[in-house]
Structure formats: C-alpha cells, structure tokens
C-alpha positions in Angstrom: 162.6 137.5 169.5 159.6 139.2 171.0 156.1 138.6 169.9 155.7 142.1 168.7 158.8 141.8 166.4 157.4 138.4 165.1 153.9 140.1 164.4 155.6 142.9 162.4 157.6 140.3 160.4 154.4 138.4 159.7 152.8 141.6 158.4 155.8 142.2 156.2 155.5 138.7 154.8 151.8 139.4 154.1 152.9 142.3 151.9 155.3 140.1 150.1 152.7 137.5 149.5 150.2 140.0 148.1 152.9 141.4 145.8 153.7 137.8 144.6 150.0 137.0 144.1 149.6 140.2 141.9 152.7 139.5 139.8 152.6 135.7 139.3 148.8 134.9 139.1 147.3 138.3 138.6 146.8 137.6 134.9 145.2 134.1 135.6 142.8 134.9 138.4 142.7 138.8 137.9 143.9 139.6 141.3 143.8 143.4 141.4 143.1 145.6 138.5 146.2 146.3 136.2 145.1 149.8 135.5 144.4 150.6 139.1 146.3 153.8 140.3 146.4 155.5 143.6 146.6 154.6 147.2 144.5 151.6 146.9 146.2 149.9 144.0 147.8 146.4 144.5 151.4 147.7 144.3 150.6 150.5 146.8 149.0 148.2 149.3 151.7 145.6 148.9 154.4 148.3 149.3 152.8 149.8 152.3 152.2 146.5 154.2 155.6 145.0 153.4 157.4 148.2 154.5 155.4 148.6 157.5 156.0 145.2 158.7 159.6 144.8 158.0 160.7 148.3 159.1 158.3 147.9 162.0 160.1 144.8 163.0 163.5 146.6 163.0 162.0 149.4 165.1 160.5 147.0 167.6 163.8 145.1 167.9 165.7 148.3 168.6 163.2 149.4 171.3 163.7 148.8 175.0 162.3 145.6 176.4 158.8 146.7 176.8 155.8 145.8 174.8 154.5 149.4 174.8 157.9 150.6 173.5 158.2 148.0 170.9 154.7 148.8 169.6 155.2 152.6 169.7 158.7 152.6 168.0 158.0 149.7 165.6 154.6 151.3 164.5 156.1 154.8 164.1 159.1 153.4 162.1 156.8 151.3 160.0 154.4 154.2 159.1 157.4 156.4 158.3 158.7 153.8 155.8 155.4 152.6 154.5 154.0 155.9 153.2 156.9 156.7 150.8 157.3 153.1 149.9 153.6 152.9 148.8 153.9 156.1 146.8 157.0 154.9 145.0 155.5 151.5 144.3 152.4 153.2 142.7 154.7 155.5 140.6 156.9 152.6 139.6 153.9 150.4 138.5 152.3 153.3 136.5 155.7 153.9 134.8 155.9 150.2 133.8 152.4 150.2 132.6 152.9 153.3 130.5 156.4 152.4 129.2 156.8 153.1 125.5 157.8 150.0 123.4 158.5 149.5 119.7 155.5 148.0 117.5 155.6 144.3 117.2 157.1 143.2 113.9 154.6 141.8 111.4 154.9 139.7 108.3 154.9 142.8 106.1 158.0 144.0 107.8 159.8 141.0 106.3 159.2 142.3 102.8 162.4 144.1 101.6 164.8 142.6 104.0 168.0 140.8 102.9 168.9 137.4 104.3 171.1 134.4 103.9 170.1 130.9 102.9 170.7 128.5 105.8 169.0 125.5 104.4 169.0 125.1 100.5 165.9 126.2 98.8 164.8 123.5 96.3 163.1 124.5 93.1 159.8 122.9 94.2 159.7 123.3 98.0 160.8 125.2 101.1 164.2 125.9 102.5 165.2 128.3 105.2 166.7 131.7 105.3 167.8 134.0 108.1 166.9 137.6 108.0 167.4 140.4 110.4 164.4 142.3 111.6 164.7 145.1 114.0 168.4 144.0 114.6 167.3 140.4 115.7 168.0 137.4 113.5 164.9 135.3 112.5 164.9 132.0 110.6 161.9 131.6 108.4 160.8 129.1 105.6 161.7 130.3 102.2 160.4 129.5 98.7 161.9 130.6 95.3 161.3 130.2 91.7 164.4 128.2 91.3 166.8 126.3 93.5 169.1 128.5 95.7 172.2 127.0 97.5 173.1 127.4 101.1 175.0 130.5 102.0 173.4 132.6 99.1 172.4 136.1 99.8 168.6 136.6 99.1 166.1 139.4 99.0 162.6 138.8 100.4 159.9 139.9 97.9 156.8 138.6 99.5 155.7 137.2 102.9 152.6 134.9 102.5 152.6 134.1 106.2 154.5 135.2 109.4 156.8 132.1 109.1 157.3 131.8 105.3 158.7 134.2 102.7 159.3 134.1 98.9 162.8 135.2 98.0 165.0 136.0 95.0 168.8 135.5 94.9 170.8 138.6 94.9 174.4 139.1 94.2 176.8 139.9 97.1 178.1 143.5 96.9 181.4 143.9 95.2 184.2 144.6 97.5 186.4 147.6 96.6 
C-alpha cells in the first residue's frame, strides 16, 4: 500500500473520530453545537472528511503507480464524494433534530386509565397495578380505600405522584 493511500485512509479515520466524538461525548464536553447548521456543522465536517479520505484512498489505489496520479485521482474522487456526503449529513442531522415526537406522558395522564392489580392492595398500604399509557404497560404503586385482590380490574381516580396512583375496583365488562 502506498503512502498516499495510507494518508487518505488516515484522513477518513479522522472523519470517523470527529463523528464519534460528536455523538458519544458531545453532550458531556459540548463538542460542536447541536443546533449548528450549514457547511461548518460537525456532521458536515465529519461527513466531508470521512468521505474525502475513504473515497480518496480508493481512487489512489486505482491510480497508476505514480505519486502524482495517486494524489490527483484520489483527491478528485475524494472531493466528488465528500461534497454530497457533507450536504446529506447536514440534512440528516437537521431532520433528526427537528423530528416530531409525542409529548412525554405525565402523572395526570394516568388519571382515567384502567389497569389490573399485580400485587394485592391492602386496606392501609400500597400494592401494584399495571396500566397502559400510550400503548405501553406501566407498573405503578397503588392505594385504595379498601383491600383489592390480585387480578382485579381497577380504575385510576388520582395520581399523587408519577409512581403512585389511587384506584377503585371496577367490574369486568360482561361478555355477551
């Protein structure tokens, strides 16, 4: 392997390291600005450098055995791949940052849900119930005015905290 090809591979590796730093420790040491957009954002730079290096290495390897040809073909191929890669990385990062998501459930969302007792609820203490919130099962501590056995169906009437609810036993619907 020629020195030119190795140099392009090292450049590509630097792009991967920049991307890894921005992804894994960006929140800790604030490497790059998460709202940065445009040609000098971290995703754009990482995409540009990585594509330039790795595609440049391929171009240099395919070139005739001459340092001049390796540099010319590797550099040209690297630039032709790096520019669209940087643009695509910027668009992808922007799309990920602006992606719509559902609101985070709060304790008030628990009120009105129906659940099942998974640990019996004593008259003077807490048991556990499983409720479904947003299609996902949650197990929370539950209290009631009277004892409720395991397997009973309950209705959440209050949520004093995000991990505890007050419930009433409700009958199972009649099967017809």
